[in-house]
VOTOR-653588 format. One line per 5 residues: number of its first residue (from 1); for each residue x, y, z of C-alpha. Coordinates in pm, 1 decimal, m for minus. Layout:
<mitis>
NUM) X Y Z ~ ...
</mitis>
This chain:
<mitis>
1) 7.7 5.2 7.0 ~ 291.0 219.2 78.7 ~ 444.6 145.9 m258.1 ~ 121.3 231.1 m434.7 ~ 94.0 562.8 m247.9
6) 454.9 643.4 m326.1 ~ 413.1 552.0 m695.6 ~ 83.2 755.5 m710.8 ~ 274.6 1055.4 m554.2 ~ 550.2 1040.4 m807.0
11) 302.2 1038.1 m1085.0 ~ 136.8 1333.3 m945.5 ~ 459.3 1523.3 m908.6 ~ 559.3 1423.8 m1266.8 ~ 228.8 1562.9 m1398.9
16) 281.2 1879.6 m1202.2 ~ 628.9 1932.3 m1322.8 ~ 594.4 1832.6 m1689.2 ~ 243.9 1919.4 m1778.0 ~ 175.9 2217.1 m1540.5
21) 532.8 2347.4 m1534.8 ~ 552.6 2318.3 m1153.9 ~ 224.1 2493.8 m1091.8 ~ m21.6 2334.9 m848.1 ~ m334.5 2229.3 m1059.9
26) m577.2 2413.2 m845.9 ~ m937.0 2473.4 m946.8 ~ m858.5 2830.3 m1033.0 ~ m561.0 2739.8 m1256.7 ~ m783.5 2486.0 m1431.2
31) m1040.2 2746.5 m1489.7 ~ m785.0 2993.2 m1632.0 ~ m640.1 2735.4 m1861.1 ~ m1006.7 2628.5 m1968.0 ~ m1067.6 2985.1 m2089.8
36) m745.8 2987.8 m2286.3 ~ m840.5 2641.4 m2435.7 ~ m1182.5 2763.5 m2535.0 ~ m1033.2 3059.8 m2712.1 ~ m847.1 2799.2 m2920.7
41) m1138.9 2559.7 m3000.4 ~ m1357.6 2843.2 m3105.0 ~ m1156.3 2814.0 m3438.7 ~ m1387.5 2516.4 m3505.2 ~ m1640.4 2746.8 m3672.7
46) m1396.7 2942.9 m3872.4 ~ m1451.7 2772.7 m4202.1 ~ m1825.9 2738.6 m4128.4 ~ m1843.9 3120.9 m4105.6 ~ m1665.0 3164.2 m4436.7
51) m1898.6 2899.7 m4616.0 ~ m2204.5 3050.1 m4443.8 ~ m2135.0 3398.6 m4583.3 ~ m2052.9 3260.6 m4930.8 ~ m2307.9 2999.4 m4995.4
56) m2604.4 3089.4 m4772.4 ~ m2594.9 3472.2 m4758.8 ~ m2441.0 3478.1 m5106.8 ~ m2203.5 3758.4 m5035.9 ~ m1926.4 3858.0 m5272.3
61) m1552.8 3844.7 m5191.7 ~ m1553.0 4229.2 m5149.2 ~ m1843.6 4211.6 m4907.1 ~ m1691.4 3936.8 m4703.4 ~ m1365.5 4125.2 m4677.5
66) m1546.5 4438.4 m4557.5 ~ m1740.2 4240.1 m4306.3 ~ m1432.2 4090.8 m4153.4 ~ m1291.2 4436.2 m4123.3 ~ m1601.0 4560.5 m3931.4
71) m1608.9 4281.1 m3688.8 ~ m1256.8 4348.1 m3566.6 ~ m1387.0 4658.4 m3388.9 ~ m1397.5 4494.6 m3048.4 ~ m1027.0 4412.0 m3058.0
76) m945.3 4777.3 m3145.1 ~ m1106.0 4908.2 m2831.9 ~ m997.0 4611.3 m2601.7 ~ m804.3 4843.0 m2368.5 ~ m1146.3 4991.3 m2277.2
81) m1266.6 4660.7 m2145.2 ~ m975.6 4647.9 m1904.4 ~ m1064.6 4988.7 m1767.5 ~ m1425.5 4894.9 m1736.8 ~ m1351.2 4570.9 m1551.3
86) m1116.0 4748.3 m1311.4 ~ m1331.8 5053.3 m1245.7 ~ m1686.8 4898.8 m1254.7 ~ m1707.7 4597.0 m1041.0 ~ m2040.6 4398.1 m1072.1
91) m2178.5 4303.5 m720.3 ~ m1829.0 4379.7 m585.6 ~ m1650.0 4146.0 m834.9 ~ m1418.6 4264.9 m1122.1 ~ m1346.6 3928.6 m1285.2
96) m1613.6 3659.5 m1249.2 ~ m1920.7 3854.1 m1370.7 ~ m1743.0 3977.0 m1670.4 ~ m1633.4 3626.4 m1767.2 ~ m1989.2 3503.5 m1711.0
101) m2126.5 3775.6 m1932.5 ~ m1855.9 3715.1 m2210.6 ~ m1950.4 3349.5 m2224.7 ~ m2324.6 3429.3 m2249.9 ~ m2260.3 3691.2 m2524.3
106) m2057.0 3434.3 m2708.2 ~ m2332.8 3176.5 m2686.6 ~ m2596.6 3416.4 m2797.2 ~ m2392.6 3521.2 m3104.1 ~ m2340.2 3154.7 m3212.1
111) m2701.6 3051.3 m3148.0 ~ m2809.5 3360.8 m3349.6 ~ m2595.9 3246.8 m3645.3 ~ m2751.8 2895.1 m3615.7 ~ m3112.6 3016.3 m3619.5
116) m3218.4 3370.6 m3693.2 ~ m2941.3 3533.9 m3900.5 ~ m3055.3 3552.9 m4275.6 ~ m2898.4 3889.8 m4387.9 ~ m2549.8 4029.2 m4405.7
121) m2621.1 4304.9 m4149.1 ~ m2755.1 4043.6 m3898.4 ~ m2447.1 3824.0 m3961.7 ~ m2219.5 4124.6 m3906.6 ~ m2382.5 4203.2 m3572.9
126) m2371.2 3833.1 m3467.7 ~ m2007.3 3778.2 m3562.3 ~ m1919.1 4115.7 m3397.6 ~ m2082.4 3997.2 m3073.5 ~ m1876.2 3683.3 m3087.3
131) m1571.5 3884.2 m3138.6 ~ m1657.6 4099.4 m2836.3 ~ m1712.9 3796.5 m2629.3 ~ m1364.6 3672.1 m2696.3 ~ m1204.0 4000.7 m2658.1
136) m1363.6 4066.9 m2317.5 ~ m1272.8 3710.9 m2192.4 ~ m918.9 3763.2 m2318.6 ~ m880.1 4084.7 m2121.0 ~ m1010.8 3927.0 m1803.2
141) m811.9 3601.6 m1814.0 ~ m493.3 3812.3 m1895.0 ~ m560.1 4021.9 m1585.0 ~ m588.3 3699.0 m1378.7 ~ m263.7 3572.0 m1509.3
146) m100.0 3911.7 m1426.7 ~ m231.4 3900.2 m1074.2 ~ m89.4 3547.0 m1023.1 ~ 238.6 3642.9 m1187.3 ~ 281.2 3931.8 m943.5
151) 303.7 3704.5 m645.0 ~ 531.6 3446.7 m793.5 ~ 887.0 3438.1 m901.1 ~ 1017.8 3554.9 m1241.0 ~ 1065.1 3190.4 m1354.2
156) 727.3 3076.1 m1233.2 ~ 553.7 3368.1 m1396.0 ~ 721.6 3278.3 m1735.8 ~ 614.8 2923.2 m1701.9 ~ 248.6 3017.4 m1614.8
161) 229.8 3221.1 m1936.8 ~ 382.7 2940.1 m2145.1 ~ 124.7 2711.6 m1982.9 ~ m161.6 2944.2 m2088.0 ~ m27.0 2984.3 m2438.8
166) m0.4 2597.8 m2457.8 ~ m364.6 2554.8 m2361.6 ~ m472.2 2801.0 m2638.2 ~ m249.7 2639.4 m2889.7 ~ m365.3 2294.5 m2810.9
171) m723.3 2398.2 m2862.2 ~ m650.4 2556.2 m3188.9 ~ m471.3 2256.9 m3320.0 ~ m733.3 2027.4 m3207.4 ~ m1007.8 2192.6 m3404.0
176) m798.4 2286.0 m3710.2 ~ m875.9 1979.2 m3907.8 ~ m1219.7 1914.7 m3753.3 ~ m1331.5 2272.0 m3867.6 ~ m1337.4 2124.8 m4224.5
181) m1426.4 1769.2 m4155.3 ~ m1752.0 1853.8 m3983.8 ~ m1864.6 2054.4 m4283.1 ~ m1850.5 1740.0 m4486.5 ~ m2121.5 1581.7 m4278.6
186) m2312.1 1866.4 m4118.9 ~ m2454.6 2205.3 m4223.8 ~ m2288.6 2527.5 m4113.7 ~ m2569.8 2601.8 m3881.7 ~ m2524.1 2268.7 m3707.8
191) m2147.9 2359.0 m3657.2 ~ m2270.6 2698.1 m3513.6 ~ m2489.7 2511.5 m3261.5 ~ m2184.4 2290.0 m3153.7 ~ m1973.2 2603.7 m3124.3
196) m2237.7 2787.2 m2909.9 ~ m2164.2 2543.4 m2625.2 ~ m1798.2 2638.6 m2590.7 ~ m1848.5 2994.3 m2462.7 ~ m2093.5 2846.9 m2192.4
201) m1787.1 2661.3 m2061.1 ~ m1628.9 2997.3 m1979.3 ~ m1934.8 3106.9 m1790.4 ~ m1931.9 2780.6 m1595.1 ~ m1569.8 2789.0 m1490.2
206) m1587.3 3156.8 m1399.9 ~ m1721.3 3047.3 m1065.1 ~ m1399.8 2869.6 m988.8 ~ m1206.7 3194.6 m990.0 ~ m1085.1 3278.7 m643.9
211) m1189.4 3647.5 m597.3 ~ m1267.0 3849.3 m294.7 ~ m1549.1 4101.7 m336.8 ~ m1448.4 4462.5 m309.5 ~ m1610.5 4645.8 m15.1
216) m1668.9 5014.5 6.7 ~ m1397.0 5046.3 271.0 ~ m1146.7 4849.2 68.5 ~ m861.7 5053.5 m78.0 ~ m924.1 4879.1 m415.3
221) m1281.2 5008.0 m423.3 ~ m1185.3 5347.6 m545.6 ~ m889.3 5334.4 m791.1 ~ m967.6 5659.3 m975.7 ~ m639.6 5812.4 m847.0
226) m424.9 5519.9 m976.1 ~ m624.2 5520.0 m1306.2 ~ m561.8 5892.1 m1356.8 ~ m194.7 5840.0 m1278.1 ~ m188.4 5558.6 m1533.5
231) m347.1 5764.5 m1806.0 ~ m100.5 6041.6 m1735.0 ~ 197.9 5808.0 m1777.6 ~ 25.9 5658.6 m2087.2 ~ m11.8 5996.3 m2244.9
236) 341.6 6089.0 m2162.3 ~ 461.4 5758.5 m2323.1 ~ 257.9 5799.4 m2641.5 ~ 405.8 6147.6 m2704.5 ~ 757.4 6008.9 m2715.9
241) 903.3 5991.0 m3066.4 ~ 1075.9 5665.3 m2978.7 ~ 724.7 5507.3 m2926.1 ~ 494.8 5669.9 m3189.5 ~ 729.7 5640.6 m3484.7
246) 768.9 5256.9 m3464.0 ~ 401.4 5229.2 m3397.5 ~ 326.3 5425.0 m3704.3 ~ 559.2 5192.4 m3919.2 ~ 388.3 4884.3 m3782.8
251) 50.7 5033.2 m3859.3 ~ 148.2 5118.5 m4231.3 ~ 304.4 4763.8 m4262.5 ~ m11.1 4587.9 m4134.2 ~ m257.1 4811.4 m4320.0
256) m162.9 4693.0 m4666.3 ~ m459.6 4535.6 m4852.4 ~ m525.3 4163.9 m4802.9 ~ m673.1 3920.6 m5066.8 ~ m782.4 3647.2 m4819.5
261) m1152.6 3667.7 m4905.2 ~ m1096.4 3642.1 m5273.3 ~ m856.6 3338.7 m5222.2 ~ m1124.0 3155.6 m5029.6 ~ m1381.0 3205.9 m5298.6
266) m1118.9 3106.3 m5564.5 ~ m1028.6 2794.7 m5366.6 ~ m1392.4 2674.1 m5318.2 ~ m1557.7 2801.3 m5636.9 ~ m1273.5 2765.0 m5897.5
271) m1054.4 2505.2 m5768.6 ~ m1349.1 2313.9 m5591.1 ~ m1149.6 2247.7 m5270.2 ~ m1371.7 2068.2 m5024.6 ~ m1412.6 2171.2 m4652.1
276) m1226.6 1863.6 m4530.6 ~ m911.1 1961.0 m4739.2 ~ m936.4 2319.6 m4620.8 ~ m936.1 2180.7 m4267.4 ~ m608.4 2002.1 m4364.3
281) m471.8 2341.6 m4485.8 ~ m562.8 2493.4 m4146.7 ~ m392.4 2216.7 m3970.7 ~ m83.9 2253.5 m4178.2 ~ m68.9 2639.4 m4127.3
286) m122.9 2603.0 m3757.1 ~ 164.0 2383.9 m3734.6 ~ 370.0 2603.3 m3970.8 ~ 293.2 2897.5 m3745.3 ~ 460.9 2714.4 m3454.1
291) 751.0 2640.3 m3667.4 ~ 778.1 2999.4 m3760.5 ~ 788.0 3095.2 m3378.8 ~ 1049.0 2830.2 m3312.4 ~ 1273.0 2961.7 m3595.3
296) 1245.7 3319.4 m3471.9 ~ 1312.4 3217.1 m3114.2 ~ 1600.6 2984.2 m3208.2 ~ 1782.1 3194.6 m3465.5 ~ 1641.9 3547.8 m3505.2
301) 1543.5 3691.6 m3176.2 ~ 1872.6 3881.5 m3149.7 ~ 1859.7 4022.3 m3505.2 ~ 1786.7 4390.9 m3523.2 ~ 1430.8 4499.5 m3604.6
306) 1524.4 4689.6 m3924.8 ~ 1710.1 4394.9 m4063.3 ~ 1439.5 4136.0 m3992.8 ~ 1155.1 4352.0 m4102.0 ~ 1337.9 4447.3 m4428.0
311) 1437.4 4094.8 m4527.7 ~ 1118.8 3926.2 m4415.8 ~ 907.9 4180.9 m4604.3 ~ 1111.9 4138.3 m4929.3 ~ 1105.3 3762.1 m4901.6
316) 734.5 3738.2 m4816.7 ~ 657.0 3962.9 m5118.0 ~ 872.7 3749.7 m5351.6 ~ 732.3 3417.7 m5219.6 ~ 384.3 3557.9 m5227.3
321) 411.6 3585.3 m5601.9 ~ 413.2 3217.3 m5631.9 ~ 30.5 3245.3 m5595.4 ~ 30.7 3365.1 m5958.4 ~ 118.2 2997.8 m6057.1
326) m205.5 2890.1 m5884.9 ~ m441.0 3153.8 m6000.1 ~ m325.2 3128.6 m6364.4 ~ m326.0 2734.9 m6337.5 ~ 45.5 2734.5 m6440.9
331) 110.6 2485.4 m6182.2 ~ m98.7 2227.9 m6371.7 ~ 112.8 2293.2 m6675.2 ~ 413.7 2208.4 m6447.0 ~ 255.5 1890.0 m6342.0
336) 178.2 2007.0 m5982.3 ~ m160.3 1930.2 m5846.9 ~ m365.6 2217.1 m5714.4 ~ m403.6 2050.4 m5369.4 ~ m27.2 1983.5 m5332.2
341) 63.8 2321.4 m5451.8 ~ m176.2 2494.9 m5211.8 ~ m49.3 2290.3 m4913.0 ~ 310.9 2360.5 m4994.5 ~ 253.9 2733.8 m5061.4
346) 51.1 2775.6 m4742.7 ~ 323.0 2608.8 m4537.1 ~ 606.6 2825.2 m4666.8 ~ 403.3 3150.4 m4665.0 ~ 279.8 3094.2 m4309.7
351) 628.5 3022.3 m4177.6 ~ 758.9 3342.6 m4334.9 ~ 452.8 3538.1 m4225.1 ~ 497.0 3418.8 m3865.6 ~ 870.0 3509.6 m3868.0
356) 769.7 3848.5 m4008.6 ~ 505.7 3909.1 m3739.8 ~ 697.8 3796.8 m3434.1 ~ 911.6 4119.4 m3428.8 ~ 581.1 4316.1 m3411.2
361) 509.9 4158.8 m3072.9 ~ 858.1 4178.2 m2942.1 ~ 888.9 4547.5 m3062.7 ~ 561.7 4632.7 m2888.9 ~ 661.1 4464.1 m2569.3
366) 1001.0 4641.1 m2575.1 ~ 851.1 4982.9 m2629.8 ~ 653.8 4974.6 m2309.0 ~ 816.4 5177.0 m2031.9 ~ 794.1 5067.0 m1670.6
371) 463.3 5134.1 m1501.1 ~ 224.3 5136.5 m1797.4 ~ 332.6 4808.4 m1970.3 ~ 2.4 4638.9 m1968.4 ~ m197.1 4946.6 m2079.1
376) 51.0 5064.2 m2342.9 ~ 90.0 4710.3 m2485.8 ~ m287.0 4675.2 m2517.5 ~ m298.7 5014.5 m2697.9 ~ m25.8 4912.9 m2940.8
381) m209.6 4597.5 m3010.8 ~ m525.0 4785.4 m3071.1 ~ m336.0 5001.9 m3331.0 ~ m218.5 4669.9 m3487.0 ~ m584.7 4546.5 m3493.2
386) m692.2 4873.2 m3643.4 ~ m444.7 4829.6 m3915.8 ~ m596.7 4485.8 m3976.7 ~ m942.2 4628.8 m4019.2 ~ m800.4 4882.5 m4274.2
391) m630.1 4605.7 m4452.0 ~ m964.8 4420.8 m4502.7 ~ m1135.8 4737.2 m4612.9 ~ m862.8 4817.9 m4865.9 ~ m881.6 4466.9 m4994.3
396) m1257.1 4496.3 m5028.2 ~ m1219.0 4823.4 m5233.6 ~ m962.0 4670.7 m5457.8 ~ m1173.2 4357.0 m5523.0 ~ m1463.5 4581.4 m5610.6
401) m1263.8 4791.6 m5848.7 ~ m1119.9 4481.2 m6017.5 ~ m1460.2 4333.0 m6060.3 ~ m1370.2 4007.4 m5864.1 ~ m1682.6 3824.8 m5768.7
406) m1775.9 3483.2 m5650.7 ~ m1738.5 3349.9 m6010.5 ~ m1518.1 3604.0 m6190.9 ~ m1151.8 3558.7 m6106.6 ~ m1009.0 3687.8 m6433.7
411) m834.9 3983.6 m6246.1 ~ m722.5 3776.3 m5953.2 ~ m366.9 3761.1 m6081.9 ~ m363.7 4151.7 m6072.9 ~ m494.8 4146.8 m5717.9
416) m208.0 3903.4 m5619.3 ~ 42.0 4147.2 m5772.7 ~ m112.2 4451.0 m5599.5 ~ m130.2 4303.8 m5253.2 ~ 217.3 4159.5 m5265.0
421) 383.5 4474.4 m5399.0 ~ 190.4 4683.1 m5150.8 ~ 380.5 4510.0 m4870.2 ~ 691.9 4673.8 m4990.2 ~ 549.6 5027.8 m4938.9
426) 656.4 5055.7 m4574.0 ~ 1028.8 4993.4 m4648.6 ~ 1105.3 5357.4 m4721.3 ~ 1004.5 5428.8 m4362.6 ~ 1207.7 5145.1 m4209.0
431) 1423.8 5413.9 m4031.8 ~ 1130.4 5477.8 m3807.7 ~ 1219.8 5157.2 m3635.4 ~ 1479.8 5161.1 m3359.2 ~ 1827.7 5077.7 m3470.0
436) 1900.4 4907.7 m3141.4 ~ 1700.9 4805.1 m2831.1 ~ 1429.9 5070.6 m2793.7 ~ 1424.4 5025.5 m2423.3 ~ 1732.1 5248.1 m2390.0
441) 1527.8 5533.4 m2548.6 ~ 1209.1 5488.1 m2353.8 ~ 1299.1 5426.3 m2001.2 ~ 1257.6 5787.5 m1916.9 ~ 922.3 5747.2 m1735.5
446) 917.7 5699.2 m1365.6 ~ 982.8 5338.5 m1297.2 ~ 717.8 5310.0 m1034.2 ~ 537.6 4980.5 m1021.5 ~ 801.3 4827.0 m1243.6
451) 849.2 4534.9 m1005.5 ~ 472.6 4460.9 m999.6 ~ 397.6 4512.5 m1367.2 ~ 709.1 4403.3 m1558.6 ~ 524.6 4081.7 m1661.6
456) 190.5 4246.2 m1744.8 ~ 215.5 4261.0 m2115.5 ~ 363.7 3909.8 m2166.6 ~ 42.4 3707.6 m2122.8 ~ m141.9 3953.0 m2354.5
461) 152.5 3903.7 m2608.6 ~ 97.4 3539.3 m2599.7 ~ m283.1 3554.9 m2633.1 ~ m258.5 3807.2 m2910.3 ~ m32.1 3582.6 m3102.7
466) m250.5 3274.2 m3069.0 ~ m580.5 3464.0 m3139.1 ~ m433.6 3584.4 m3469.5 ~ m383.9 3225.5 m3563.9 ~ m706.4 3070.0 m3434.7
471) m945.6 3368.3 m3509.6 ~ m795.1 3516.6 m3825.8 ~ m1147.6 3579.9 m3956.0 ~ m1159.7 3859.6 m3698.4 ~ m803.1 3966.2 m3675.6
476) m583.7 3996.2 m3982.9 ~ m398.3 3665.0 m4059.1 ~ m29.6 3636.8 m4034.7 ~ 89.0 3614.6 m4393.2 ~ m64.4 3879.5 m4593.2
481) 108.2 4181.6 m4419.8
</mitis>
């Protein structure tokens, strides 16, 4: 009996060490990881949304691109949700109620898509509501990770964030293939019904969050002074040239037009790719994204921003031109099947796109002075999301001008050239990026709260990275920058 008990204890210790990175698998930790996991599995409906807009609402590529730009709005104003959660407790709680509400909003949005949505405007509203749900839950769960990180060592804090990122990545990979396979056997509305159950999991686990209600006499009940101080520091940070110039460059770089919607219509209507195969493509690109992250971390993280932005932009534009072989069917003349060409091209472009995008997150994190890390990073990511919205709208306008529709792809080759060449437009402004580590230029703000908030932006960095991969219908995908 003693041996069994000892063996069981060793198994528990092994699980704690290898799976939970040394963290005690408490109910609260499992709740936090569940929220991140749900953010990942929501990608199950990604292809269903695209097919729903194309086949049932009969939207054109330009209309789909415009719609995706509009529903990115909640991610643009995401910092507002953090201020609301901190400043407006519900029944004395700042975390639980907002998680419950976000889950309910998400369920309502997917149920609406499964039942009452029959127009483009109703679809825009429902998808935007789902986007709002994920954005709110992301803000809340990030704040929970930050609170835990503040009372733990530097090493433990980093492992906690890696654990959360892994939960989201696992959810995304788990549903990448099934997002297409389910559409082979069920309708899009059935997939929406299935997806509607996931946000309710967030509402359920919210009650496992250990949170003490704020009383009127509590020093945390009135944080207006700290909020004003933080806003003052934020305003001071934004006015620094060393911060707004790199931010402007990133905006220009990400705001170049995207042709994603047109390619989806071309893949399904012209090449007749089935949902199951598109699910395979999603699985390949999800894995390729992780490969890109590994390559960056292993070989490129010490390379200067200007060098990596410059080369990755040029290489991405050049490799992006290979899509001309597919849209003109030249690959067939070369004896390369459409399916294999698409898989290989997606793999290469996603790896390059991820490598190109990683410096954005690193740059945004390093630009944040002590004391306002979390807020300023959220603002910088909102600027990035705004650029994604502009990208979709620019893409929609160009598709409209070129006359690209759900059946007419004669000018798609020109769209490929325009979108790829446009990615080179930011290069003349590459001097806006810091030549060296920008921290040396931005640490002029008073370093108060630095010890408590130095990890604040990291969990949000991780979630932003994953959500761009698993929810790229809402936020601009990695490649087409």
